[in-house]
N, C-alpha and C positions, 0 to 999 in steps of 0.2 A: 373149602378145599375139597377136591374130589379124588377118587382113586384113579388108577391108570387105565381104566377101561376106555376103549376107543369108541367113537360113534360110528357104528357100522350097520349096514343093511337097514338104515332108517332114512326117511325122506323128510326134508324140511317142508313146512306147510305150503299150501298153494298160494297163500297171500303173505307177502313180505312187506312189512311197513318200512318205508324209506328212512334212512339214517340222516336226518337233517340237523345240521349244526349251525351255530354253537348252541347246544342245549335245547333246541326245539324238540328233537327226538330225545326227550329225557326219560328217566326211569319210570315216571308215572304213565307216560304214553305207552312205552314198551310193555309194561306190566299189564295194562288194560288190553292191548292187542293180543298178547300171549294168552290171557285168560279166555279170549274169544276164539282161540285156535289158530291164530296167525303167528308169524315169526315177529315178535316185538323186537325192535332194533334201537339201541341207544347210539347217539352220536359220540364218537370217541375224540372229537376235537376239543382241545383246551380243557380237558377234564380236571387237570390240576388246578387251574384257575377257577373253574366252576366250583370245585370242592371248597376252596378257601374263601370264596365270596359267599357261599351259603353259610359257612361257619361265621364269618364276620357279620353277616346279616342276622345272626342270632339263632339259626337253625330252629325256628319257632316250633315246628311240629316234631322236632327231635328225630327226623328221619336219618339225617347224616350220622348222628351219634349212635343211633340204633345199628346202622351198618358198621360203623367203626367198632362197635362192641363185638362184632363177629369177625373182625380182621384177625388172621392167625397169630400175629405178633403184637400183643397189646401195648408193649413199650413204644413201638413205632406209632401206633394209633394215638397214644397219649401225647407223644411228641408233637403231632400235628394239632391236637386240641390245645395244648399249651401255647403253641405259636400263633393260632389263628382264631380260636373260638372266642366270641364276645357275647357274654350273657346280655340278652335284650337287644343286641345288635349295635353297630356303630351309629353315631349321630348322622342325621340326614345330610349334613354338610361336610362329612368326613370322607376322605378318599379311602378306597380299599388298599390294603397292603398288596404288593405284587409278588409273584413268584420269580425266581431267577430266570433270566433269558436263556433260551435253548442255544447250546453251542456244541461243537464236536467233543469238547472236553467233558468227561464225566463229572457230574455234580450231584452229590448225595441228596441234598435237600430237594433239588428239582426232580430227580428220579423218584424219590419217595412220594412226592406230591402226585406225580403222574400214575405211579403204581396204585396208590390208595384211591386216587380219583377213579381209575378204571375199575377197581374192586367195588367201591361204594355204588357206582352207577349200575353195574351188572347185578350186584347182590340185591339191591332194592328192586330192580326190574324182575328178578326171579322169585322174589319173596311171595309166599302164599299160594303158589299154583305149581302145576307140573308141566307147563308149556315151555317152549324153547325161546331163547333170547340170543340175539346177535349184537355185535358191535360194529359200527361203520367208521372207517378211517380213510384219510386221503393220502395218496402216494406223495402229493406235493408237500405234506407236512410230515417230514421224515424223522426229525430229531427226537420227538416224543413217542414215536411208534413203539419201540421196544418195551419201554416201561409201561405204557398204557395197555398193551396187549398182555403183558405179564400179569398186571393187576386184574384184568378181565378174566384171564384163565384161572387165577386163584379163586375167583368167584364162580367158576364153572360155566363160563360163556359157551354157547353151543355153536356159534358161527362167527367168523370174522369176515366182514365184507369190506372190499377196498377198491377204489377207482381213482380217477384224476391222475392217470399215469399207467405204467405197466408194472404192477407190483409182483414181479416174478421171484423176489427173494422172501416173500412172506410165508409161503408154505414150509420152507425149511426152518424158519425161526419158530414156527409153531411146533414142529417136530422136536427142536432142541429144547424148548421150554417144557414140552410134555415129558421129556426124558430127564428133566431136572438139570439141564446143562446150560452153558453159556450160549446165547444167541447172538448173531451178527447181522448187520444191515449195511448195505452199500449206500453212501450218501452222494448225491449228485452235486458237483461243484463246477460252477461256470468258469470257463477259461482253462480247464485242465482235467486230469483224471479224477474219477470218483475216489473217495476214501471209505474205509470200513470202520464202523463203530461197533462196540460190543456191549452186551449187558449180561453180567454175571450176577444173578440174584443173590448169591451167597456173599459176594464181595460188596455189592451195592447196598444191600440191606443188613448185612451182618447176621444172616440167618442160614439155616441148613435148607437148601432148596429141595422141595418135595417133587416127586413125579406128579404130573397133572394129566387130565384128560385133554386130548387134542381136539379142538373144535374143527368144524368144517371150514374150508377156505372158499369163499365165493368172490370171484373177480368181477368187478363192474366195468363193462367194456362198451364201446360204441362202434366198433369196427371188427370185421372178421379177422383182419390181420393181427389185431391185438389179442383176440381170443386164441388164435393159432399160436402166437408167441408164448402166451401163458401156458397153453396146453402142452407145448413141446419143450419149452425151455425153462419153465419154473423149476426151482430147486426142491420141489416136493409135490405132493398130490394137490391138484386143483379139483375141488369137489363140485363146482358149479359156476355158472355165469349169470349175472344180471345184464341183459342187453338193454342199454339205456339210450333212448332216442333224444333228439335235440330239443324236444318239447319239455323235457324234465327240468326241474328247478335247480338252483345252485350252479355249480360249475358244469359247463358242457364241454365235450370234446370239440375242438375246432373243426369246421368243415374242410373238405379236401381242398388243398391248395392255399389254405389260409396261413398267413404268417403271424404268429402271436406277438411279434415285436412291432407290428405296425399300429395296433390299436384300432384298425378298421372294424367297422361293424360286420359281423359274420353273416353270410347268406348261405342257407342250407338248401340243398336240392335233392333230387332223386339219387344223385351220385353218392349221397351220404347215408342212404337207407342200408340197413344191414341185411345181407342175404341169409335168411333163416335156414335155407336148405344147407348152406355151407356150415352154419352153426350146428345144425342137427347131425351133420356128418362127423363132427368131432366126438360124438357119443357121450357128451357130458351134459347133465341136466342144466336147464336154463330157464330164467324167468324174464318176462318183458316189462320194461318200465318206460314211462312217458305217456301221458294221456291214457292211463290204464285203470282209472278209478270208476269203472262201470261194469255191470254184469255182462254187457256185450263185449267189452274189451277183454274180460277174463275168458269168455267163451272163445273169442278169436285166438287168444294166446294158446289155449289148450288145443284148439283145432290145428294150430301151427306147429304143435309138438312140444310146446313149452310146458314146464311143470306148473306154471301159474304166472302171477304178476307181482311186481313191486309197486306199491302205491305210496306217494309222498305227500303231495299237496293237500289231498283230502284229509289226511291225518294232521297236517301242520296247523290247521285252523280249528281243530276239534277241542273240546273242553280240557282234555288231559294233556295236551301238548305244552311245552315250556314257553311258547310264544306269549308275551304279555297280553292280558285280557284287553287292554286298550287297542292293540293292533288287530286282535281277532275281530273285535266288534267293528272297527273301522273298515276292515276288509269285507266283512259280511255285509255291512251297510252299503258300501260302494259296489259290491257285486249285485246286491238287490237293485241298486239304481242303474247298474250298467255303466258305471263311471270309472271302473278300475281297469288298469292295463298292465301287462307284463311284457317286457322286451328283453332281448338278448343283447348285452352290452359287451363290446370287445375291449373296453378300456378299464372298467372299474376295478377289476381284480389285480392285485400286485403280482399274481402268478403269470399274468399274460393270457390266461385262458378265458374264453367267453363265460359270462356270468349272467344269470337271469336276475333282473331287478323288477320290483313292483314300484311303479311311479305313484307316490303318495305324498301329499303335503305333510310337512313336519319331519320327514326323514331325509337321509343324505341324498336322495334323488332330487330334492328341492334345492335349487341353487341358493336360495336365501339361507339355507342351513349349511350346505357344503362349502360355499365360497369363503365365508368368514372363519370356518373351522381351522384352528391351528394344527398343522401336521405334526404327528408324533409317532414314534414306534416304541412303545413301552411293554408290549407283550411278546412280539417277535415270532409268533408261530408261522407266519408266511414269509419270513426273511429268507433271502437267497444266499447260499454260500458261494463265495467266489475266491479266486486267487488274485492277490494284489500284485503290484509290480515287483515285489521282492519274493514272490512265490509263496507267501503266507496266506492262510485262509482267513477271510473276513466275512462279514455278513452285512447285507444291505436290503432295503425294502423300498420299492418304487412309490409307496404311499407315505414314506417318511419325509422329513424336511428335504426340499429339493437340493439345497446346497450339500447336505450330508450325502445324499445319494450320488450326486455328481462327483464329489470328492472321492467316492469309493469306486469310481470307474464307470458309473452309469451315465446316461445322458438326460438332459432336461426333457427331451421329447418323450422318453420312456415314463416320465412321471405324470404326463398330462392325463387328466381324467381319473387318476388312480384314487381309490378310497380305502380307508382303513377298515378292512373287513373284520379284523380281530376285535377291535373296540366296538364297532357298530353292531355286530351280531350279538355280542354280549348285552348291549343296550336293548336289543330287540326282545330279550328274555327278561328284562327288568334288572339286569346286573351292570348297567352302564357306570363307568367310572365318574366320580365327582371331580370336577376340575377346580383349579385355584380361583377362578373368577366366579365360582358358585354355580356354574352350569353343569350339565351332565352330558356325557358323550351321546350324540344323536344315534338313532336306530337306522337300520337298513333292512328292508324286507326282501326276501327272495321267495319265489314260488314258480311252479310250472305253468305252462300255458293253459292248463285246465282249471285255473283259479276260479273262474266264474261258476264252475260246476259244483262248488261247495254248497250252493243253494239247494242242490238235489238231496242233500243229506239232512237238512234241517226239518225236524218234525213240524207238522202243522201247528201253528199257534206259538211257536218258540222262536228264539233268536240265537240259538246255539245248537250244537249237536255233539254227540259223544263218539268215541272210537267204536263202541258197539253199534252205533247207527251206521257207521261206514261199513263195518264188517257185514252187517245184516243186508245192506243194500247191494253189496258185491255178491252176496250169496243168494239173493232173492230169485 
């Protein structure tokens, strides 16, 4: 917990490490980058689930329990330990316990997991150094945002970064939490008006909410119009922008004229390039992202008036990232052989947004893996809220069983090609759910178009590289 000092007259580092989820940008990676003078960033996606799966896996190195020992309210930390920690870890054929599904209705257990998940990840990322640490969240995943940010702020997070939409309500909730007050967030609901949810730390956790330090808010945008909307209409101060190009990994903003409900493959052109002169005119610091992992790219960004660059893919495959070693080594080997490819897919994400996928055997991009997989939605982070025929709010996911999605007002066409990102991305970091037939949820890799460039960071005679190697190369 920190005092009420604001972060003023300070600049975030020149190099921002991308916030790649689920758990690829983990605390280990963020800690390593921050120690090297960059802004280490943890992914804020599904942190409640990541927390309890680490505990159920036995927390072998005691990292989670060390962070829990620093949580301000020990009775709450103990409640989580009692509910999820398994000494020595669950059996290899045993399924992980699940957290409650996100809904509009307040749920103490779910909120507590997301608060503590945010706290643990940021606390560990900040441990042992004086560098700055950020947390990255997606506007498309709204229902866990309030609790996750509150937990991150309890741990003294220095910056909140958010994209995949227009997060104009985030600055105001940072102000509210900093003042020890209830924060609110408008939730998009298909077929009708948005609704507002609230998070009162005192009521949700049964504690006396302290005043906290307000972190920077950095909007991740891909168009001048979005940056202008945030700059002019956000409900609080926007401290900076990350200008993310279409070559970046994960979710991408759709190209101009693209309809997200068609599932067509997106085609980007010069029309989608961001006018940096217009961005500079806003007078707000900005960083460039997408194919930015080189000394020349950093120099070009600085020459264009940026504060620096955000780098994701280069860090995603380094030693400290949360990506399972198996996938790191396969990607490095395929990059060395020139056999790996990255493409922008308009169908795979249940959000409808374009998503970068790495085509690799043994993952969900392999039809032999994806076609027999039974559809399920047991985590629910990407579920869409909608109004049913009676005007009540329900939840649906285009990657869930087709019949269920259609029964909730969707169409069969909208389910075509959709993959379960929640489960597959957890599998990518070695936390895949064990299924009743003895199999484990398959993985799905995402990366930017610069994936082949990871070879540039591998020292001679080695088959892997560190976050420090990336930082050194960028600064050479």
